[in-house]
Each structure stands twice: as structure tokens, then as C-alpha cells.
C-alpha positions in Angstrom: 83.2 123.3 92.5 80.7 125.2 94.6 80.1 122.1 96.8 83.8 121.8 97.7 84.8 120.9 101.2 88.0 121.8 102.9 89.5 121.7 106.3 92.4 123.6 108.0 95.3 121.7 109.3 97.5 123.0 112.1 101.2 122.1 112.1 104.1 123.1 114.3 107.8 123.1 113.5 110.3 124.4 116.0 107.5 125.8 118.1 106.4 128.0 115.2 102.7 127.5 114.3 101.8 127.1 110.6 98.6 126.5 108.8 97.4 125.3 105.5 94.1 124.7 103.9 93.7 121.1 102.7 91.3 120.1 99.9 92.0 116.4 100.3 88.4 115.6 101.2 87.1 117.3 98.1 89.8 115.6 95.9 88.9 112.2 97.3 85.2 112.8 96.6 86.1 113.7 93.0 88.4 110.7 92.5 85.9 108.3 94.1 83.4 109.5 91.6 85.6 108.9 88.6 83.9 106.8 85.9 85.7 103.7 84.7 87.2 105.5 81.6 88.4 108.4 83.8 90.1 105.9 86.2 91.7 104.2 83.2 93.0 107.5 81.9 94.5 108.3 85.3 96.1 104.8 85.6 97.5 104.7 82.1 98.9 108.2 82.1 100.4 107.9 85.5 102.5 105.0 84.2 103.1 106.4 80.7 104.1 109.9 81.9 106.3 108.4 84.7 108.1 106.3 82.0 108.4 109.4 79.8 109.8 111.5 82.6 112.5 108.8 83.3 113.7 109.3 79.7 113.6 113.1 80.1 115.7 112.7 83.3 118.3 110.7 81.3 118.6 113.7 78.9 118.8 116.2 81.8 121.5 114.0 83.5 123.6 114.0 80.3 123.2 117.8 80.0 123.6 118.9 83.7 125.4 116.0 85.4 124.0 113.3 87.7 124.0 115.3 90.9 123.2 118.8 89.5 119.5 118.7 89.1 116.3 117.5 90.8 114.7 114.8 88.6 111.5 115.8 86.8 108.6 113.8 88.3 105.0 113.7 87.2 103.3 113.1 90.5 99.8 111.5 90.8 98.8 114.8 92.5 99.8 116.9 89.4 98.1 114.4 87.0 95.0 114.3 89.2 94.5 118.1 89.0 95.2 118.0 85.2 92.4 115.4 84.8 90.0 117.5 87.0 90.5 120.5 84.7 90.1 118.2 81.6 86.8 116.8 83.0 85.4 120.4 83.1 86.0 120.9 79.4 85.2 117.4 77.9 81.6 116.4 77.6 80.7 113.5 79.9 79.4 111.5 76.8 83.0 111.4 75.5 84.3 109.5 78.6 83.6 106.0 77.2 85.8 102.9 77.2 85.4 102.6 73.4 86.7 106.2 73.2 89.6 105.7 75.6 92.4 106.9 73.3 90.6 110.1 72.6 90.1 110.7 76.4 93.8 110.1 77.0 94.6 112.6 74.3 92.3 115.2 75.9 94.3 114.9 79.1 97.6 115.0 77.3 96.7 118.2 75.5 95.7 119.8 78.8 99.0 118.7 80.4 100.9 120.1 77.3 99.1 123.4 77.7 100.1 123.7 81.4 103.7 122.8 80.5 103.8 125.6 77.9 102.4 128.1 80.4 104.7 126.9 83.2 101.6 126.9 85.3 99.8 123.8 86.6 96.8 125.5 88.4 95.4 124.0 91.5 91.8 122.8 90.7 90.2 124.7 93.7 92.4 127.8 93.8 92.9 128.2 90.1 95.9 129.9 88.5 96.8 131.8 91.6 98.0 128.5 93.1 100.6 127.1 90.7 101.4 123.5 91.6 105.0 123.9 90.3 105.4 127.3 92.0 107.7 125.7 94.6 110.2 125.2 91.9 109.8 128.8 90.7 109.7 130.9 93.7 112.7 132.0 95.7 115.0 130.2 93.3 118.2 131.6 91.9 118.4 132.3 88.2 120.1 129.0 87.4 117.3 127.0 89.1 114.7 128.8 87.0 116.8 128.0 83.8 116.9 124.4 84.9 113.1 124.3 85.4 112.7 125.7 81.9 115.0 122.9 80.6 112.8 120.4 82.4 109.6 121.8 81.1 110.9 122.2 77.5 112.2 118.6 77.4 109.1 117.2 79.0 106.9 119.3 76.5 108.9 117.9 73.6 108.4 114.3 74.8 104.6 114.9 75.6 104.0 116.3 72.1 105.4 113.1 70.7 102.6 111.1 72.5 100.2 112.5 69.9 102.0 110.4 67.3 100.6 106.8 67.4 103.8 105.1 66.6 105.6 106.8 69.5 102.6 106.2 71.7 102.8 102.4 71.0 106.6 102.5 71.9 105.8 104.2 75.2 103.1 101.5 75.9 105.7 98.8 75.4 108.2 100.6 77.5 105.7 101.2 80.3 104.8 97.4 80.5 108.5 96.4 80.9 109.1 94.5 84.1 111.8 97.1 85.1 109.1 99.7 85.4 108.1 99.4 89.1 105.7 102.4 89.5 102.4 100.6 90.2 101.6 102.6 93.3 98.1 103.7 92.2 95.3 103.4 94.6 93.0 100.7 93.3 93.6 97.1 94.0 96.3 94.8 95.4 99.7 94.2 93.7 98.6 91.3 91.4 95.4 93.1 90.6 97.3 96.3 89.7 99.6 94.5 87.3 96.7 92.6 85.7 94.5 95.7 85.6 97.3 97.7 84.0 97.8 95.1 81.3 94.1 95.0 80.5 93.9 98.8 80.5 96.7 99.0 77.9 94.9 96.4 75.8 91.7 98.5 75.9 93.8 101.6 75.0 95.4 99.9 72.0 91.9 98.7 70.8 90.7 102.2 71.0 93.7 103.5 69.1 93.1 100.9 66.3 89.5 102.1 66.2 90.6 105.7 65.9 93.1 104.8 63.2 90.4 103.0 61.2 88.3 106.2 61.3 91.2 108.2 60.0 91.7 105.7 57.1 88.0 106.0 56.2 88.5 109.8 55.9 
């Protein structure tokens, strides 16, 4: 991370100047250098976690009422920083297409860890910049309790992804025509749909391979 680039953006609101440091250039450099397995991980988990969060939001709606909570959303930004941290700890040799399921699980475990800690650290700032801090700071007690509900329910759902049977169900749910969240950055609309389908096929092939290894044990 020593090569990171950043720039400062100036912004005015009601004649009050405000400043923020933007690492968008560095983030773009990292994403542009994703290997194919890393891109597939991002693509697949963006869709799977979004589908999962919709189910979590249904549970939150039943518990708190439709208009009494802000829906839990796994943004591409949050996932991207989770993958950056995962890439630091997983050997480059593991990021292979024939090892795609294991790569996805690495990212899921990192995401699960951050949920437990209630801290999604910014990749360049570290833990001092918590990406969900906006939900935590300057919030009344009931908002903090609601955030805990969101994290606990999402954590319970994410933990299930380590079970192959549940994972298959989420793949099926994520490929349903009603899931219109193909807003990732590579390719046109048709290409996105086709790429997504092929990516899920590759993932299932990798899962079957992993299952075969477990059977041999």
C-alpha cells in the first residue's frame, strides 16, 4: 500500500467549505489489476450478498415494520474493500479459476469477521476508518440496537453460505430473473447476464471439485 495515490476534493455546501481525501484513483488501480478469479469473486459475491441481504431485510421488516428501518445493503464499495483485505492474506497462487469456490470462501470468512467486529476497515486508513461508522456515530441508542440487529441477522445468513446446500440455494435465487442487480462495471447488459451465468457455472464446478476432495478424505 506504500504506492497508494490520493487526491483531495473540495466541496461547498451552503457556502461552508468541506474537504475529504479520496482514494478512488488507488482503488481503481487495484480493481483494474484484479486477476480473473478475483473479478469473478467480486462479481459473484456482489450478486449473492445482495440477494442474501434482501432476505435479511424481509426479516428486519417483519420485526421492526416496513418504514422503521434503513435496509441493510452490501454495497460494491464495502465488498471491494473486503476483497482488498482478503488479497493481502491469501497467497496469490490460490487465486485460480479451478479454486474459485475456495477463493469465494476466503472473502466470505473475512466479511464474516468484519461483521462480528462491527468494523469494516477502510483499506487505506485501516480500522480507524470504519466503513459502517456512519451508522454508528451520532446515533441514538435505538439506532445502534437496530444496527446490531442488522449485523446479527446478516452474520447468521453469511455463516450459512459455508454450507454447500445453502450456497447452492443462494446461487439459484441469485440467477432468478427478478434479481435485477447487475450493475457491476465490466461489460454491457447482455454480456453481464451471460458473464454472470458462466461465472456461476464455474463456481459450481469448483464446488463439486471441493466436494470430491472431501469425499476422498
